[in-house]
Chimera marker file (.cmm) of the C-alpha trace (Angstrom):
<marker_set name="trace">
<marker id="1" x="0.401" y="-0.578" z="-0.337" r="1" g="1" b="0" radius="0.5"/>
<marker id="2" x="2.360" y="2.459" z="0.733" r="1" g="1" b="0" radius="0.5"/>
<marker id="3" x="4.331" y="1.846" z="-2.210" r="1" g="1" b="0" radius="0.5"/>
<marker id="4" x="0.792" y="3.134" z="-4.126" r="1" g="1" b="0" radius="0.5"/>
<marker id="5" x="0.376" y="5.938" z="-2.264" r="1" g="1" b="0" radius="0.5"/>
<marker id="6" x="3.906" y="7.043" z="-3.052" r="1" g="1" b="0" radius="0.5"/>
<marker id="7" x="3.141" y="6.574" z="-6.757" r="1" g="1" b="0" radius="0.5"/>
<marker id="8" x="-0.330" y="8.214" z="-6.708" r="1" g="1" b="0" radius="0.5"/>
<marker id="9" x="1.950" y="11.331" z="-4.779" r="1" g="1" b="0" radius="0.5"/>
<marker id="10" x="4.245" y="10.851" z="-7.900" r="1" g="1" b="0" radius="0.5"/>
<marker id="11" x="1.058" y="10.802" z="-10.336" r="1" g="1" b="0" radius="0.5"/>
<marker id="12" x="-0.812" y="13.509" z="-9.131" r="1" g="1" b="0" radius="0.5"/>
<marker id="13" x="2.161" y="16.065" z="-9.821" r="1" g="1" b="0" radius="0.5"/>
<marker id="14" x="2.912" y="14.722" z="-12.949" r="1" g="1" b="0" radius="0.5"/>
<marker id="15" x="-0.277" y="15.425" z="-14.092" r="1" g="1" b="0" radius="0.5"/>
<marker id="16" x="0.044" y="18.991" z="-12.424" r="1" g="1" b="0" radius="0.5"/>
<marker id="17" x="3.433" y="19.870" z="-14.545" r="1" g="1" b="0" radius="0.5"/>
<marker id="18" x="1.778" y="18.304" z="-17.559" r="1" g="1" b="0" radius="0.5"/>
<marker id="19" x="-0.869" y="20.912" z="-17.748" r="1" g="1" b="0" radius="0.5"/>
<marker id="20" x="1.138" y="23.762" z="-16.607" r="1" g="1" b="0" radius="0.5"/>
<marker id="21" x="3.278" y="22.253" z="-20.180" r="1" g="1" b="0" radius="0.5"/>
<marker id="22" x="0.498" y="22.016" z="-22.141" r="1" g="1" b="0" radius="0.5"/>
<marker id="23" x="-0.754" y="25.586" z="-21.264" r="1" g="1" b="0" radius="0.5"/>
<marker id="24" x="-4.437" y="24.453" z="-19.960" r="1" g="1" b="0" radius="0.5"/>
<marker id="25" x="-4.717" y="26.467" z="-16.302" r="1" g="1" b="0" radius="0.5"/>
<marker id="26" x="-4.413" y="23.496" z="-12.589" r="1" g="1" b="0" radius="0.5"/>
<marker id="27" x="-6.874" y="24.116" z="-10.239" r="1" g="1" b="0" radius="0.5"/>
<marker id="28" x="-7.020" y="24.326" z="-6.445" r="1" g="1" b="0" radius="0.5"/>
<marker id="29" x="-8.611" y="21.903" z="-6.619" r="1" g="1" b="0" radius="0.5"/>
<marker id="30" x="-6.063" y="19.489" z="-7.734" r="1" g="1" b="0" radius="0.5"/>
<marker id="31" x="-3.343" y="21.239" z="-6.600" r="1" g="1" b="0" radius="0.5"/>
<marker id="32" x="-4.936" y="20.232" z="-3.248" r="1" g="1" b="0" radius="0.5"/>
<marker id="33" x="-5.136" y="16.626" z="-4.393" r="1" g="1" b="0" radius="0.5"/>
<marker id="34" x="-1.600" y="16.890" z="-5.272" r="1" g="1" b="0" radius="0.5"/>
<marker id="35" x="-0.429" y="18.243" z="-1.434" r="1" g="1" b="0" radius="0.5"/>
<marker id="36" x="-2.889" y="15.942" z="-0.248" r="1" g="1" b="0" radius="0.5"/>
<marker id="37" x="-1.619" y="13.154" z="-1.941" r="1" g="1" b="0" radius="0.5"/>
<marker id="38" x="2.051" y="13.596" z="-1.097" r="1" g="1" b="0" radius="0.5"/>
<marker id="39" x="1.208" y="13.801" z="2.668" r="1" g="1" b="0" radius="0.5"/>
<marker id="40" x="-0.761" y="10.737" z="2.401" r="1" g="1" b="0" radius="0.5"/>
<marker id="41" x="2.848" y="8.562" z="1.133" r="1" g="1" b="0" radius="0.5"/>
<marker id="42" x="4.560" y="10.548" z="3.707" r="1" g="1" b="0" radius="0.5"/>
<marker id="43" x="3.930" y="8.608" z="6.523" r="1" g="1" b="0" radius="0.5"/>
<marker id="44" x="4.742" y="5.137" z="4.811" r="1" g="1" b="0" radius="0.5"/>
<marker id="45" x="7.090" y="5.322" z="2.849" r="1" g="1" b="0" radius="0.5"/>
<marker id="46" x="10.894" y="4.683" z="3.120" r="1" g="1" b="0" radius="0.5"/>
<marker id="47" x="13.643" y="7.673" z="3.158" r="1" g="1" b="0" radius="0.5"/>
<marker id="48" x="14.594" y="7.579" z="-0.298" r="1" g="1" b="0" radius="0.5"/>
<marker id="49" x="10.672" y="7.612" z="-0.954" r="1" g="1" b="0" radius="0.5"/>
<marker id="50" x="10.771" y="10.879" z="1.745" r="1" g="1" b="0" radius="0.5"/>
<marker id="51" x="13.641" y="12.477" z="-0.571" r="1" g="1" b="0" radius="0.5"/>
<marker id="52" x="11.140" y="12.336" z="-3.480" r="1" g="1" b="0" radius="0.5"/>
<marker id="53" x="8.317" y="13.769" z="-2.387" r="1" g="1" b="0" radius="0.5"/>
<marker id="54" x="10.040" y="16.298" z="-0.851" r="1" g="1" b="0" radius="0.5"/>
<marker id="55" x="11.035" y="17.551" z="-4.447" r="1" g="1" b="0" radius="0.5"/>
<marker id="56" x="7.865" y="16.764" z="-5.527" r="1" g="1" b="0" radius="0.5"/>
<marker id="57" x="6.434" y="19.164" z="-3.471" r="1" g="1" b="0" radius="0.5"/>
<marker id="58" x="9.205" y="21.305" z="-4.391" r="1" g="1" b="0" radius="0.5"/>
<marker id="59" x="8.319" y="20.743" z="-8.161" r="1" g="1" b="0" radius="0.5"/>
<marker id="60" x="4.801" y="21.327" z="-7.127" r="1" g="1" b="0" radius="0.5"/>
<marker id="61" x="4.950" y="24.978" z="-5.041" r="1" g="1" b="0" radius="0.5"/>
<marker id="62" x="7.370" y="26.091" z="-8.065" r="1" g="1" b="0" radius="0.5"/>
<marker id="63" x="4.086" y="25.342" z="-10.143" r="1" g="1" b="0" radius="0.5"/>
<marker id="64" x="1.926" y="26.596" z="-7.628" r="1" g="1" b="0" radius="0.5"/>
<marker id="65" x="4.163" y="30.022" z="-8.348" r="1" g="1" b="0" radius="0.5"/>
<marker id="66" x="4.330" y="30.317" z="-11.773" r="1" g="1" b="0" radius="0.5"/>
<marker id="67" x="-0.527" y="30.167" z="-11.598" r="1" g="1" b="0" radius="0.5"/>
<marker id="68" x="0.156" y="33.597" z="-9.811" r="1" g="1" b="0" radius="0.5"/>
<link id1="1" id2="2" r="1" g="1" b="0" radius="0.2"/>
<link id1="2" id2="3" r="1" g="1" b="0" radius="0.2"/>
<link id1="3" id2="4" r="1" g="1" b="0" radius="0.2"/>
<link id1="4" id2="5" r="1" g="1" b="0" radius="0.2"/>
<link id1="5" id2="6" r="1" g="1" b="0" radius="0.2"/>
<link id1="6" id2="7" r="1" g="1" b="0" radius="0.2"/>
<link id1="7" id2="8" r="1" g="1" b="0" radius="0.2"/>
<link id1="8" id2="9" r="1" g="1" b="0" radius="0.2"/>
<link id1="9" id2="10" r="1" g="1" b="0" radius="0.2"/>
<link id1="10" id2="11" r="1" g="1" b="0" radius="0.2"/>
<link id1="11" id2="12" r="1" g="1" b="0" radius="0.2"/>
<link id1="12" id2="13" r="1" g="1" b="0" radius="0.2"/>
<link id1="13" id2="14" r="1" g="1" b="0" radius="0.2"/>
<link id1="14" id2="15" r="1" g="1" b="0" radius="0.2"/>
<link id1="15" id2="16" r="1" g="1" b="0" radius="0.2"/>
<link id1="16" id2="17" r="1" g="1" b="0" radius="0.2"/>
<link id1="17" id2="18" r="1" g="1" b="0" radius="0.2"/>
<link id1="18" id2="19" r="1" g="1" b="0" radius="0.2"/>
<link id1="19" id2="20" r="1" g="1" b="0" radius="0.2"/>
<link id1="20" id2="21" r="1" g="1" b="0" radius="0.2"/>
<link id1="21" id2="22" r="1" g="1" b="0" radius="0.2"/>
<link id1="22" id2="23" r="1" g="1" b="0" radius="0.2"/>
<link id1="23" id2="24" r="1" g="1" b="0" radius="0.2"/>
<link id1="24" id2="25" r="1" g="1" b="0" radius="0.2"/>
<link id1="25" id2="26" r="1" g="1" b="0" radius="0.2"/>
<link id1="26" id2="27" r="1" g="1" b="0" radius="0.2"/>
<link id1="27" id2="28" r="1" g="1" b="0" radius="0.2"/>
<link id1="28" id2="29" r="1" g="1" b="0" radius="0.2"/>
<link id1="29" id2="30" r="1" g="1" b="0" radius="0.2"/>
<link id1="30" id2="31" r="1" g="1" b="0" radius="0.2"/>
<link id1="31" id2="32" r="1" g="1" b="0" radius="0.2"/>
<link id1="32" id2="33" r="1" g="1" b="0" radius="0.2"/>
<link id1="33" id2="34" r="1" g="1" b="0" radius="0.2"/>
<link id1="34" id2="35" r="1" g="1" b="0" radius="0.2"/>
<link id1="35" id2="36" r="1" g="1" b="0" radius="0.2"/>
<link id1="36" id2="37" r="1" g="1" b="0" radius="0.2"/>
<link id1="37" id2="38" r="1" g="1" b="0" radius="0.2"/>
<link id1="38" id2="39" r="1" g="1" b="0" radius="0.2"/>
<link id1="39" id2="40" r="1" g="1" b="0" radius="0.2"/>
<link id1="40" id2="41" r="1" g="1" b="0" radius="0.2"/>
<link id1="41" id2="42" r="1" g="1" b="0" radius="0.2"/>
<link id1="42" id2="43" r="1" g="1" b="0" radius="0.2"/>
<link id1="43" id2="44" r="1" g="1" b="0" radius="0.2"/>
<link id1="44" id2="45" r="1" g="1" b="0" radius="0.2"/>
<link id1="45" id2="46" r="1" g="1" b="0" radius="0.2"/>
<link id1="46" id2="47" r="1" g="1" b="0" radius="0.2"/>
<link id1="47" id2="48" r="1" g="1" b="0" radius="0.2"/>
<link id1="48" id2="49" r="1" g="1" b="0" radius="0.2"/>
<link id1="49" id2="50" r="1" g="1" b="0" radius="0.2"/>
<link id1="50" id2="51" r="1" g="1" b="0" radius="0.2"/>
<link id1="51" id2="52" r="1" g="1" b="0" radius="0.2"/>
<link id1="52" id2="53" r="1" g="1" b="0" radius="0.2"/>
<link id1="53" id2="54" r="1" g="1" b="0" radius="0.2"/>
<link id1="54" id2="55" r="1" g="1" b="0" radius="0.2"/>
<link id1="55" id2="56" r="1" g="1" b="0" radius="0.2"/>
<link id1="56" id2="57" r="1" g="1" b="0" radius="0.2"/>
<link id1="57" id2="58" r="1" g="1" b="0" radius="0.2"/>
<link id1="58" id2="59" r="1" g="1" b="0" radius="0.2"/>
<link id1="59" id2="60" r="1" g="1" b="0" radius="0.2"/>
<link id1="60" id2="61" r="1" g="1" b="0" radius="0.2"/>
<link id1="61" id2="62" r="1" g="1" b="0" radius="0.2"/>
<link id1="62" id2="63" r="1" g="1" b="0" radius="0.2"/>
<link id1="63" id2="64" r="1" g="1" b="0" radius="0.2"/>
<link id1="64" id2="65" r="1" g="1" b="0" radius="0.2"/>
<link id1="65" id2="66" r="1" g="1" b="0" radius="0.2"/>
<link id1="66" id2="67" r="1" g="1" b="0" radius="0.2"/>
<link id1="67" id2="68" r="1" g="1" b="0" radius="0.2"/>
</marker_set>
């Protein structure tokens, strides 16, 4: 299950960035869903996965800042 949560978080962030890269505005709900997926994954993943989740959070924050 932990791997599934991690994959869900990765996929949610990728969906957000793909929308942005294709010229489509990602909504606030998309952003919130991605953040929740990341937070859910933190509790049940390895140290290495936690580091990648931190990178995903940074990527998500960068996308959020570019939306403003």
